[in-house]
C-alpha positions in Angstrom: 10.7 -74.4 -83.8 7.5 -73.0 -85.4 6.6 -69.6 -84.0 4.0 -67.0 -84.6 5.4 -64.5 -87.0 6.8 -61.3 -85.3 4.5 -59.1 -87.4 1.4 -60.9 -86.3 -1.1 -58.7 -84.4 -2.1 -60.5 -81.2 -5.1 -59.1 -79.2 -6.1 -60.5 -75.8 -9.6 -60.5 -74.4 -9.2 -60.5 -70.6 -11.4 -60.5 -67.5 -12.1 -57.4 -65.4 -10.7 -59.1 -62.3 -7.5 -57.0 -62.1 -5.2 -60.1 -62.1 -5.3 -60.4 -65.9 -4.6 -56.7 -66.5 -1.7 -56.8 -64.0 0.0 -59.4 -66.0 -0.7 -58.2 -69.6 -0.1 -54.5 -68.9 3.6 -55.3 -68.7 3.6 -56.8 -72.2 3.5 -55.2 -75.6 0.3 -56.9 -76.5 -3.1 -55.2 -77.2 -5.9 -56.2 -74.9 -9.6 -55.5 -74.3 -11.3 -56.0 -71.0 -14.6 -57.8 -70.7 -16.8 -58.1 -67.6 -17.0 -61.6 -66.2 -20.4 -63.1 -66.6 -20.3 -66.4 -64.7 -22.5 -69.3 -65.7 -23.2 -71.1 -62.4 -24.4 -74.7 -62.2 -26.4 -73.9 -59.1 -29.1 -71.4 -58.1 -27.8 -67.9 -57.1 -29.3 -64.5 -57.3 -26.1 -63.4 -59.0 -27.3 -65.4 -62.0 -29.8 -62.7 -62.7 -27.1 -60.0 -62.9 -24.8 -62.1 -64.9 -27.6 -63.1 -67.3 -27.8 -59.5 -68.5 -24.0 -59.1 -68.3 -23.6 -62.1 -70.6 -25.8 -60.8 -73.3 -24.1 -57.4 -73.0 -20.8 -59.2 -73.6 -22.3 -60.9 -76.7 -23.0 -57.5 -78.2 -19.6 -56.2 -77.2 -17.8 -59.3 -78.5 -19.7 -59.1 -81.8 -18.7 -55.5 -82.5 -15.2 -56.2 -81.2 -14.7 -59.0 -83.7 -16.4 -57.1 -86.4 -14.1 -54.1 -86.0 -10.8 -56.1 -85.6 -11.6 -58.9 -88.0 -9.1 -61.5 -86.6 -8.2 -64.4 -88.8 -8.4 -66.8 -86.0 -9.7 -66.8 -82.4 -7.8 -69.0 -79.9 -9.4 -69.8 -76.6 -8.2 -71.4 -73.4 -11.7 -71.4 -71.8 -13.2 -69.2 -69.1 -16.3 -67.1 -69.0 -14.8 -64.3 -71.0 -14.2 -66.6 -73.9 -17.8 -67.8 -74.3 -19.4 -64.8 -75.9 -16.4 -64.2 -78.1 -16.4 -67.8 -79.3 -20.1 -67.6 -80.1 -19.6 -64.5 -82.1 -16.6 -66.0 -83.9 -18.9 -68.8 -85.1 -21.6 -66.2 -86.2 -18.9 -64.2 -88.1 -17.4 -67.4 -89.6 -14.0 -66.8 -87.9 -12.0 -70.0 -87.2 -12.2 -70.9 -83.5 -9.5 -73.0 -81.9 -9.9 -74.3 -78.3 -7.4 -75.7 -75.8 -8.7 -77.3 -72.6 -6.0 -77.6 -69.9 -7.8 -79.9 -67.5 -8.8 -83.5 -67.8 -12.4 -82.6 -67.9 -13.8 -79.7 -69.9 -14.9 -76.5 -68.2 -18.5 -75.2 -69.0 -17.4 -72.6 -71.5 -15.2 -74.9 -73.5 -17.8 -77.6 -73.4 -20.3 -75.3 -75.0 -17.8 -73.9 -77.5 -16.4 -77.3 -78.5 -19.6 -77.8 -80.6 -18.7 -74.6 -82.5 -15.0 -74.9 -82.8 -12.9 -75.6 -85.8 -10.3 -77.6 -83.7 -10.2 -78.6 -80.1 -7.0 -79.6 -78.3 -6.7 -81.0 -74.8 -4.0 -81.0 -72.1 -4.5 -84.5 -70.8 -5.1 -87.8 -72.5 -8.4 -89.7 -72.4 -10.7 -87.2 -74.2 -12.2 -87.4 -77.7 -10.2 -84.3 -78.7 -6.6 -83.9 -80.0 -4.2 -84.5 -77.2 -1.2 -82.1 -77.2 -0.5 -81.5 -73.5 -0.2 -78.2 -71.7 2.3 -75.5 -72.7 5.2 -75.4 -70.2 8.2 -73.1 -70.4 11.4 -74.8 -71.6 13.3 -74.2 -68.3 11.0 -76.6 -66.5 12.0 -79.7 -68.5 14.6 -81.7 -66.7 16.4 -85.0 -67.3 17.5 -87.3 -64.5 21.2 -86.3 -65.2 20.4 -82.7 -64.5 18.8 -83.2 -61.0 20.6 -81.6 -58.1 21.4 -83.6 -55.0 20.6 -81.9 -51.7 22.3 -82.4 -48.4 18.9 -83.0 -46.8 15.6 -83.9 -48.6 13.8 -80.8 -49.8 10.0 -80.5 -49.6 8.2 -77.9 -51.7 4.6 -77.0 -51.1 2.5 -75.2 -53.8 -1.0 -73.9 -53.1 -1.8 -72.7 -56.6 -1.9 -69.1 -57.9 -3.9 -67.9 -54.8 -2.1 -70.0 -52.3 -4.0 -72.5 -50.1 -5.0 -71.7 -46.6 -5.5 -75.3 -45.6 -2.1 -76.5 -47.0 -0.4 -73.5 -45.3 -1.9 -74.3 -41.9 -1.3 -78.1 -42.2 2.4 -77.6 -43.1 3.0 -75.0 -40.4 1.4 -77.3 -37.8 3.5 -80.3 -38.8 6.7 -78.4 -39.8 8.6 -79.3 -36.5 8.2 -83.0 -37.3 9.0 -82.7 -41.0 12.0 -80.6 -40.2 13.6 -83.5 -38.4 14.1 -85.2 -41.8 13.8 -82.5 -44.5 14.0 -78.8 -45.4 10.8 -77.1 -46.3 9.8 -74.3 -48.6 6.2 -73.2 -48.4 4.8 -71.0 -51.2 1.9 -69.5 -49.3 0.2 -67.0 -51.6 0.2 -63.2 -51.0 -2.9 -63.2 -48.7 -1.4 -65.4 -46.0 0.2 -64.0 -42.9 2.3 -66.7 -41.2 2.5 -66.7 -37.4 5.6 -65.1 -36.0 8.5 -67.3 -35.1 7.5 -70.4 -37.2 10.3 -69.9 -39.8 13.8 -71.2 -39.2 16.9 -72.2 -41.2 15.1 -75.3 -42.4 11.7 -73.9 -42.9 11.1 -70.9 -45.3 7.8 -69.3 -46.2 7.5 -67.1 -49.3 4.3 -65.6 -50.9 5.4 -66.4 -54.5 8.3 -67.8 -56.6 9.2 -65.6 -59.5 12.2 -66.0 -61.9 13.7 -68.9 -59.9 10.6 -71.0 -59.8 11.8 -73.7 -62.2 15.1 -73.9 -60.4 13.4 -74.4 -57.0 11.0 -77.0 -58.5 13.9 -79.0 -60.0 15.8 -78.8 -56.7 12.9 -80.3 -54.7 12.7 -84.0 -53.8 9.0 -84.1 -53.0 6.3 -81.6 -54.1 2.9 -81.2 -52.3 0.6 -79.3 -54.6 -3.0 -78.5 -55.5 -4.1 -80.3 -58.7 -4.6 -77.5 -61.1 -3.5 -78.3 -64.7 -0.7 -75.7 -64.7 0.9 -77.0 -61.5 0.7 -80.6 -62.5 2.1 -79.9 -66.0 5.1 -78.1 -64.5 5.7 -80.9 -62.0 5.6 -83.6 -64.7 7.9 -81.5 -66.9 10.4 -81.4 -63.9 9.9 -85.1 -63.2 9.0 -84.7 -59.6 7.6 -87.0 -57.0 4.3 -85.4 -56.3 1.5 -85.5 -53.6 -1.6 -83.9 -55.0 -4.2 -82.4 -52.7 -7.3 -81.5 -54.9 -9.2 -78.3 -54.0 -12.6 -79.6 -52.8 -14.4 -76.6 -54.2 -12.9 -76.6 -57.7 -15.4 -76.1 -60.5 -16.8 -79.4 -61.7 -14.4 -81.1 -59.3 -11.8 -80.8 -62.0 -8.8 -80.9 -59.7 -9.8 -84.3 -58.3 -10.3 -85.6 -61.8 -6.8 -84.3 -62.8 -5.2 -86.0 -59.9 -7.0 -89.3 -60.4 -5.8 -89.4 -64.0 -2.2 -89.2 -62.8 -2.8 -91.6 -59.9 -4.4 -94.2 -62.2 -0.9 -94.5 -63.7 0.9 -94.6 -60.3 2.4 -91.2 -61.2 1.5 -89.5 -57.9 -0.2 -89.8 -54.6 -3.6 -88.2 -53.9 -4.2 -86.8 -50.4 -7.8 -85.8 -49.7 -8.0 -82.6 -47.6 -10.6 -84.0 -45.3 -8.5 -87.1 -44.6 -5.4 -85.0 -43.9 -7.3 -83.3 -41.1 -8.5 -86.6 -39.6 -5.4 -88.8 -40.1 -2.5 -86.4 -40.0 0.0 -88.9 -38.5 -0.7 -91.4 -41.3 -0.1 -88.9 -43.9 3.1 -87.7 -42.2 4.3 -91.3 -42.1 3.8 -91.6 -45.9 5.5 -88.3 -46.4 8.6 -89.4 -44.4 8.8 -92.6 -46.5 9.0 -90.5 -49.7 11.5 -88.0 -48.3 13.8 -90.8 -47.1 13.5 -93.3 -49.9 15.0 -92.1 -53.1 14.1 -95.4 -54.9 10.4 -94.9 -54.1 10.6 -91.3 -55.3 12.3 -92.4 -58.6 9.3 -94.7 -59.3 6.9 -91.7 -59.2 9.4 -89.5 -61.1 9.6 -91.9 -64.0 5.9 -92.4 -64.3 4.9 -88.7 -64.0 7.5 -87.9 -66.7 5.3 -89.9 -69.1 2.8 -87.0 -68.9 5.4 -84.5 -69.9 4.8 -82.7 -73.3 7.8 -80.6 -74.3 6.4 -79.6 -77.8 2.9 -78.4 -77.0 3.5 -74.7 -77.7 5.1 -75.6 -81.0 2.1 -77.7 -82.0 -0.4 -75.1 -81.1 1.6 -72.4 -82.9 1.7 -74.5 -86.0 -2.0 -75.1 -86.0 -2.8 -71.4 -85.5 -0.5 -70.6 -88.4 -2.5 -72.8 -90.6 -5.6 -70.7 -89.9 -4.4 -67.2 -90.0 -2.3 -64.8 -92.0 -1.6 -61.9 -89.7 -4.1 -61.2 -87.0 -5.5 -63.3 -84.1 -7.5 -62.9 -80.9 
């Protein structure tokens, strides 16, 4: 496998939201914090503040790149990446982009006109399709799948959890528990009511080292439709019900889910319809939990979106553009 050379200097540009620094501070990598200057597609008084913050970031990014002189800039998108990408173009530093979602975010959409190469996580775009990087332990073949004594339902609300999914599952857990065991990953900011958990219904804020094992153990997964979650589910070849976040930027979660559903690789449940027609959705869920052949149909089709060599491809492309330093 092609890897970035161990003597390569990797420097991360991260947002000042606390979450990024919490993650990267436990690694050996260098990093620089940039204030987030959000570009909104709607009117807001905060646009005035972020307008000045954005141009301040342009100046900071210019001198940051001028000082460090990376041989390549690699961006996954986000508002921190935009001023750095613009300055990379000004300083004639190769700029490589990777868009995780099926539709481009605003920053990557702007930078795609300046980039040397643009990669995409889902098929159907004019850019080079490589998939999304997923850790090796998520990839699973049919022969590796575990068989449970009872069907096992896993609910994922994304990195921040999902209040709606948490409440819907808790409300319907007594009925679901009659046919399946449940594990709800609620997010750290959710406080479940007392007494709702039992031997067949477990609530945890996060899954850490054993996430891939739990995902592979599951028979059905209910999840938001972020690119990372979908990619891990497809790598694990799981029967999935995707519930797009209604407020996702540019409605990208619904577009992600529709791409998979167009190939019969998942079911889409709209949040509003789950509130109105709960019994209908429960009936569909019971069919999946109790019908292994039906689950297998979804598993085989979602596996077609699995891309086990994405990290290798991206590393190889980066190596072509640099000889020792990258941002």
